[in-house]
C-alpha positions in Angstrom: 1.6 22.1 1.3 3.2 24.8 -0.9 0.8 24.6 -3.8 -0.5 28.1 -3.2 3.0 29.7 -3.4 4.1 30.9 -6.9 6.0 28.1 -8.5 4.6 25.6 -5.9 3.5 22.2 -7.0 0.1 20.6 -6.8 1.7 17.2 -7.4 0.5 14.7 -4.8 -1.7 17.4 -3.1 -4.2 14.6 -2.5 -1.9 13.1 0.2 -2.7 16.1 2.4 -6.5 16.3 1.8 -9.0 14.8 4.1 -11.4 12.9 1.8 -13.6 9.9 2.1 -10.9 7.9 0.3 -8.3 9.0 2.8 -10.7 7.7 5.6 -10.8 4.3 3.8 -7.0 4.3 3.6 -6.7 5.0 7.3 -9.3 2.2 8.1 -7.3 -0.2 6.0 -4.0 0.7 7.7 -5.6 0.0 11.1 -6.2 -3.6 10.1 -2.4 -4.2 9.9 -0.9 -5.1 13.3 1.9 -3.0 14.7 5.4 -4.2 14.0 4.7 -6.9 11.4 6.5 -6.9 8.1 4.4 -5.2 5.4 4.5 -4.6 1.7 2.9 -1.2 1.0 2.1 0.9 -2.0 3.8 4.3 -1.7 0.9 6.3 -0.4 0.8 4.1 2.7 4.5 4.3 3.4 4.4 7.2 5.9 1.7 5.5 7.9 3.6 2.3 8.2 7.2 3.3 8.2 7.8 3.0 11.9 8.2 -0.8 11.6 11.4 -2.7 11.3 10.6 -4.2 7.9 8.6 -2.5 5.2 8.8 -3.4 1.5 7.8 -1.2 -1.3 5.1 -3.0 -3.3 5.4 -5.0 -5.6 8.2 -6.5 -3.5 6.5 -8.9 -1.0 9.5 -10.9 0.3 8.7 -11.8 4.0 5.8 -9.4 4.4 2.9 -10.8 6.4 0.5 -8.1 5.1 0.2 -6.2 1.8 -1.7 -3.0 1.2 -2.3 -1.4 -2.2 -4.6 1.2 -3.7 -6.1 0.9 -7.2 -7.1 4.6 -7.1 -3.5 5.7 -6.5 -1.5 2.9 -8.1 2.2 2.8 -7.4 4.9 0.4 -8.3 7.7 1.1 -5.9 7.9 4.9 -5.8 6.4 5.5 -9.3 2.8 6.3 -9.9 1.5 4.2 -12.8 -1.8 4.0 -14.7 -4.6 1.8 -13.3 -4.3 -0.3 -16.5 -0.6 -0.9 -15.8 -1.2 -1.7 -12.2 -4.2 -4.0 -12.7 -2.1 -7.2 -13.4 -0.3 -6.7 -10.0 -3.6 -6.4 -8.2 -5.0 -9.5 -10.0 -1.8 -11.4 -9.1 -2.3 -10.5 -5.4 -5.8 -11.7 -5.5 -4.7 -15.0 -7.0 -1.7 -15.5 -4.8 -2.4 -18.6 -2.6 0.0 -17.3 0.1 -2.4 -14.4 0.8 -6.1 -13.9 1.6 -7.8 -10.6 0.8 -9.3 -9.1 4.0 -10.3 -5.7 2.8 -11.5 -4.2 -0.4 -13.1 -0.8 -0.4 -12.9 2.2 -2.7 -9.9 0.7 -4.5 -7.9 0.0 -1.3 -7.0 -3.7 -0.8 -5.4 -5.4 2.1 -4.1 -9.0 2.1 -2.9 -11.1 5.0 -0.4 -13.9 4.6 -1.9 -17.3 5.3 1.2 -19.4 4.6 4.5 -19.2 6.5 6.7 -16.3 5.4 10.1 -17.2 4.1 12.8 -17.2 6.8 15.4 -14.5 6.7 19.0 -15.7 6.7 20.8 -15.4 10.0 
């Protein structure tokens, strides 16, 4: 927001821009039911943070949905190169606990197809 102010930063300015990729991100988020546990890459955190359980990808734990972005690859809160992130995306695609339900413009959404682990009481 403050990129135009002297000394302001342009870091992560893309998060505030309305682009075709941002529209794809919003479409992908709408696939995830309200309230379910989710593992999300950092750029999706604000859109999904109102739920009781959200995990910072690559932590999956009891998440029923996972959403990641190859164009803005994050591991926890650290942006990494696409090359460093690629093995994590490949692992999600190969994980038998999840089925990929969305793949557009680098944004991928996975839905758990096996029971999630139970949380200790």
